[in-house]
C-alpha positions as CSV (number, residue, x, y, z in Angstrom):
1,M,-40.7,26.0,-9.5
2,A,-42.3,28.9,-11.3
3,R,-42.5,26.8,-14.5
4,F,-44.1,23.9,-12.6
5,L,-46.7,26.2,-11.0
6,H,-47.5,27.8,-14.4
7,T,-48.0,24.4,-15.9
8,Y,-50.2,23.3,-13.0
9,F,-52.4,26.4,-13.3
10,R,-52.9,25.8,-17.0
11,H,-53.9,22.1,-16.5
12,R,-55.1,22.1,-12.9
13,Y,-58.5,20.6,-13.6
14,A,-57.0,17.9,-15.8
15,A,-54.6,17.0,-12.9
16,L,-57.4,17.2,-10.4
17,F,-59.6,14.8,-12.4
18,Y,-56.9,12.0,-12.5
19,A,-56.0,12.7,-8.8
20,L,-59.7,12.3,-7.8
21,I,-60.1,9.1,-9.8
22,L,-57.0,7.6,-8.3
23,T,-58.0,8.7,-4.8
24,I,-61.6,7.4,-5.0
25,G,-60.4,4.1,-6.4
26,A,-57.8,3.8,-3.6
27,G,-60.5,3.4,-0.9
28,P,-61.4,-0.2,-1.7
29,L,-57.7,-1.1,-2.5
30,L,-56.6,0.2,0.9
31,A,-59.4,-1.8,2.6
32,A,-58.3,-4.9,0.7
33,L,-54.7,-4.4,1.7
34,D,-55.7,-3.7,5.3
35,V,-54.1,-0.3,5.2
36,D,-55.3,2.5,7.5
37,R,-58.1,4.1,5.5
38,G,-57.6,7.4,7.2
39,W,-55.1,8.0,4.4
40,L,-58.1,8.2,2.0
41,R,-59.4,11.2,3.9
42,V,-55.9,12.8,3.8
43,F,-55.7,12.4,0.0
44,L,-59.2,13.6,-0.6
45,E,-58.7,16.7,1.5
46,L,-55.4,17.5,-0.2
47,C,-57.3,17.4,-3.5
48,L,-59.9,19.8,-2.1
49,F,-57.3,22.2,-0.9
50,A,-55.4,22.0,-4.2
51,T,-58.7,22.8,-6.0
52,V,-59.4,25.9,-4.1
53,F,-55.8,27.0,-4.1
54,G,-56.0,26.8,-7.9
55,F,-58.8,29.3,-8.3
56,A,-58.2,32.4,-10.4
57,T,-56.2,35.1,-8.6
58,T,-58.3,38.0,-7.3
59,R,-57.7,40.7,-4.8
60,H,-59.0,38.4,-2.1
61,S,-57.0,35.4,-3.2
62,R,-54.1,36.1,-0.9
63,L,-56.3,36.1,2.2
64,L,-58.1,33.0,1.0
65,R,-54.9,31.1,0.4
66,L,-53.6,32.2,3.9
67,V,-56.8,30.9,5.5
68,L,-56.5,27.7,3.5
69,S,-52.9,27.2,4.5
70,V,-53.8,27.4,8.2
71,G,-56.8,25.1,7.6
72,L,-54.6,22.6,5.7
73,G,-52.1,22.6,8.5
74,A,-54.9,22.0,11.1
75,R,-56.5,19.2,9.2
76,L,-53.2,17.4,8.6
77,A,-52.4,17.7,12.3
78,T,-55.8,16.2,13.2
79,L,-55.5,13.3,10.7
80,L,-51.8,12.5,11.3
81,F,-51.9,12.8,15.1
82,E,-55.6,11.7,15.6
83,H,-56.6,14.9,17.5
84,R,-60.3,14.2,17.8
85,P,-61.5,17.5,19.3
86,L,-59.7,19.5,16.5
87,A,-61.0,17.0,13.9
88,F,-64.6,17.5,15.1
89,A,-64.2,21.3,15.1
90,T,-62.7,21.5,11.6
91,Q,-65.0,19.0,9.9
92,P,-67.7,21.5,8.9
93,A,-65.0,23.6,7.2
94,V,-64.0,20.6,5.2
95,L,-67.6,20.0,4.1
96,A,-67.8,23.7,3.1
97,L,-64.5,23.4,1.2
98,A,-65.8,20.4,-0.8
99,L,-68.9,22.3,-1.7
100,I,-66.9,25.4,-2.7
101,A,-64.5,23.3,-4.8
102,A,-67.4,21.7,-6.7
103,V,-69.2,25.0,-7.3
104,G,-65.9,26.7,-8.4
105,A,-65.1,24.0,-10.9
106,L,-68.7,24.1,-12.3
107,L,-68.6,27.9,-12.6
108,Y,-65.3,27.7,-14.5
109,A,-66.8,25.2,-16.9
110,L,-70.1,27.1,-17.5
111,R,-68.6,30.6,-17.8
112,A,-66.3,29.7,-20.6
113,P,-67.0,31.7,-23.8
114,E,-65.5,28.8,-25.7
115,V,-65.3,25.2,-24.5
116,G,-61.8,23.8,-24.3
117,V,-60.3,20.6,-22.9
118,E,-59.7,22.2,-19.5
119,H,-63.3,23.3,-19.3
120,V,-64.5,19.7,-20.0
121,Y,-62.2,18.5,-17.2
122,A,-63.6,21.1,-14.9
123,A,-67.1,19.9,-15.6
124,L,-66.1,16.3,-14.9
125,D,-64.3,17.5,-11.7
126,A,-67.5,19.3,-10.5
127,Y,-69.4,16.0,-10.8
128,L,-66.7,14.0,-9.0
129,L,-66.4,16.7,-6.3
130,A,-70.2,16.6,-5.8
131,G,-70.0,12.9,-5.2
132,V,-67.2,13.4,-2.7
133,F,-69.1,16.1,-0.9
134,G,-72.1,13.9,-0.7
135,G,-70.0,11.0,0.6
136,M,-68.5,13.2,3.3
137,L,-72.0,14.5,4.2
138,H,-73.5,10.9,4.4
139,H,-70.5,9.9,6.6
140,E,-71.1,12.8,9.0
141,I,-74.8,12.0,9.2
142,E,-74.2,8.4,10.1
143,H,-71.6,9.3,12.7
144,T,-73.9,12.0,14.2
145,W,-77.1,9.9,14.1
146,T,-76.0,6.3,14.2
147,G,-78.4,4.0,12.4
148,S,-79.2,6.5,9.6
149,Y,-78.2,3.9,7.1
150,T,-78.7,0.1,7.1
151,I,-77.7,-2.8,4.9
152,G,-80.3,-5.5,4.3
153,G,-82.4,-4.0,7.1
154,A,-79.5,-4.5,9.6
155,P,-77.2,-1.8,11.1
156,L,-74.0,-1.3,9.2
157,P,-71.0,-2.9,10.9
158,E,-68.9,0.1,9.7
159,F,-69.8,3.1,7.7
160,S,-66.4,4.2,6.6
161,L,-65.6,7.2,4.4
162,A,-65.0,4.8,1.4
163,T,-68.4,3.2,2.0
164,A,-70.1,6.6,2.2
165,I,-68.5,7.8,-1.0
166,Y,-69.6,4.5,-2.7
167,F,-73.2,5.1,-1.6
168,S,-72.9,8.8,-2.7
169,F,-71.9,7.9,-6.3
170,V,-74.5,5.1,-6.4
171,T,-77.1,7.8,-5.5
172,L,-75.7,10.6,-7.7
173,T,-75.8,8.3,-10.7
174,T,-79.1,6.8,-9.7
175,L,-77.8,3.2,-10.1
176,G,-80.0,2.2,-7.1
177,Y,-78.3,-1.0,-6.0
178,G,-80.3,-1.0,-2.8
179,D,-77.7,-2.6,-0.7
180,I,-77.4,0.5,1.6
181,V,-80.7,2.2,2.5
182,P,-81.2,5.5,4.3
183,Q,-83.5,5.2,7.3
184,T,-83.9,8.6,8.9
185,D,-85.6,11.7,7.4
186,V,-82.3,13.6,7.3
187,A,-80.5,10.8,5.4
188,R,-83.4,10.3,3.0
189,G,-83.7,14.0,2.3
190,V,-80.0,14.3,1.5
191,T,-80.2,11.2,-0.7
192,V,-83.2,12.5,-2.7
193,V,-81.5,15.9,-3.2
194,E,-78.3,14.2,-4.4
195,A,-80.2,11.9,-6.8
196,I,-82.1,14.9,-8.3
197,T,-78.9,17.0,-8.5
198,G,-77.1,14.2,-10.4
199,Q,-79.8,14.0,-13.1
200,L,-80.2,17.7,-13.5
201,Y,-76.5,18.2,-13.6
202,L,-76.0,15.9,-16.6
203,A,-79.0,17.3,-18.5
204,V,-78.1,21.0,-17.9
205,L,-74.3,20.6,-18.3
206,I,-74.4,18.7,-21.6
207,A,-76.9,21.2,-23.0
208,R,-74.7,24.1,-21.9
209,L,-71.4,22.7,-23.2
210,V,-73.0,21.7,-26.5
211,S,-74.4,25.2,-26.8
212,S,-71.1,26.8,-26.1
213,A,-69.3,24.5,-28.5
214,A,-71.8,25.3,-31.3
215,L,-71.6,29.0,-30.6
216,G,-67.8,28.9,-30.8
217,A,-68.0,27.0,-34.1
218,R,-70.3,29.5,-35.6
219,Q,-68.1,32.4,-34.5
220,G,-65.1,30.7,-36.1
221,E,-66.8,30.3,-39.5
222,P,-65.8,32.8,-42.2
223,S,-68.4,35.4,-43.0
224,A,-70.1,35.1,-46.4
């Protein structure tokens, strides 16, 4: 067990990357197979908890992991037993957790004195986690203010989490398909911020990683 945990902590961002890709891709597959898509939320939230559990150990990490353990148990109970009041009460914590996970992965990538494979995976994870956070936020906006998003000018028959994540990544990457359109000021504001964030992230991140890689290469050169 100790060896497994040691391996996980060394490659946690690589493992998270593939877990997120598989989980995000599972949404449409579950819908096609007519499987309860509530499992998509279970898998996504497990990824979020695993991300924050994998943060570097600090003097506050034990308390953080204790709080996360309680939160994980509460969320699993709400999702497995469909306890709606508890699900509603804990949803803001899940949104905060998604944001913390994205920021934590980004800081790990940017603070590296030398860029390694794990730091590249952390940067990719931060991008995916930002898309997941955006999807969860869009989903909550639609369920709080029904009609915030439309398709072809008509109300959406269902704005599932998988659909919200799809819209989030279309926005984050500025693909702009135009099939789903935000209608309210809140939805439009979040959409604009997400589109800007996606463009700035790629520009700043690539510059930072290239700079770190070049600095590491120069430091590794033998002195004349």
